[in-house]
C-alpha positions in Angstrom: 0.0 0.0 0.0 1.5 3.3 -1.0 1.7 6.4 1.1 -0.9 9.1 0.3 -1.4 12.6 1.7 -4.5 13.8 3.5 -5.5 17.3 4.7 -7.2 17.0 8.1 -9.3 19.8 9.4 -9.2 20.2 13.2 -11.9 22.2 14.9 -11.2 23.6 18.3 -11.9 26.3 20.8 -9.6 28.7 18.8 -11.1 28.0 15.4 -10.2 25.6 12.6 -6.8 24.6 11.5 -5.6 22.2 8.8 -2.7 19.9 8.8 -1.4 17.5 6.1 -0.5 14.0 7.1 1.0 11.1 5.1 -1.0 7.9 5.5 -1.8 4.8 3.5 -5.6 5.1 4.3 -8.1 7.8 5.3 -8.8 6.1 8.6 -5.1 6.0 9.5 -4.8 9.7 8.5 -7.2 10.4 11.4 -4.9 8.5 13.7 -1.9 10.5 12.6 -3.8 13.8 13.0 -5.0 12.8 16.4 -1.4 12.8 17.6 -1.0 16.4 16.5 -4.4 17.6 17.8 -4.4 20.1 20.7 -6.6 19.7 23.7 -10.2 20.4 22.8 -9.7 19.9 19.0 -11.7 17.3 17.1 -11.4 16.1 13.5 -13.9 17.8 11.3 -12.9 16.6 7.9 -10.4 14.4 6.1 -9.6 15.1 2.4 -7.1 13.3 0.2 -4.8 15.8 -1.6 -2.4 15.5 -4.5 0.8 14.0 -3.1 3.1 15.8 -5.5 5.2 18.4 -3.8 3.4 18.0 -0.5 4.9 18.8 2.9 3.6 16.8 5.8 2.9 18.4 9.1 2.9 15.1 11.0 4.5 11.7 10.9 2.8 8.7 9.4 0.5 6.8 11.8 2.1 4.0 13.8 0.9 0.4 13.4 -1.2 -1.2 16.1 1.7 -3.6 16.7 4.0 -0.6 17.4 1.5 0.9 19.8 0.9 -2.2 21.9 3.3 -3.0 24.7 5.4 -6.0 23.9 5.5 -8.9 26.3 8.7 -9.5 28.2 11.0 -12.1 26.9 10.7 -15.5 28.4 13.6 -16.6 30.5 13.9 -19.7 32.6 12.6 -19.3 36.1 13.9 -21.3 39.0 11.0 -22.6 41.0 11.0 -22.4 44.8 10.5 -26.0 45.8 10.5 -25.4 49.5 6.7 -25.6 49.7 6.3 -28.8 47.6 4.9 -31.9 49.2 8.0 -34.1 49.7 5.9 -37.3 48.9 5.4 -36.0 45.4 9.0 -35.3 44.6 
């Protein structure tokens, strides 16, 4: 999937502003714009724009995998055997 550019209109308490974000899809453009939104701003409109000669105001959206915390690596754990029933060992 190729990277496209989207103009995202953000409405807030101080009026409307527009930012351009690179994104493979319109939905992910909203995710990228949400990172740049100021408190009280909401996405009002997302419009694809011609990618030629565009300058992006934000980074591309991260993937869901990158956003999720990764589990710790598995390492052998020594078990405390002091509470085990001796008849079972």
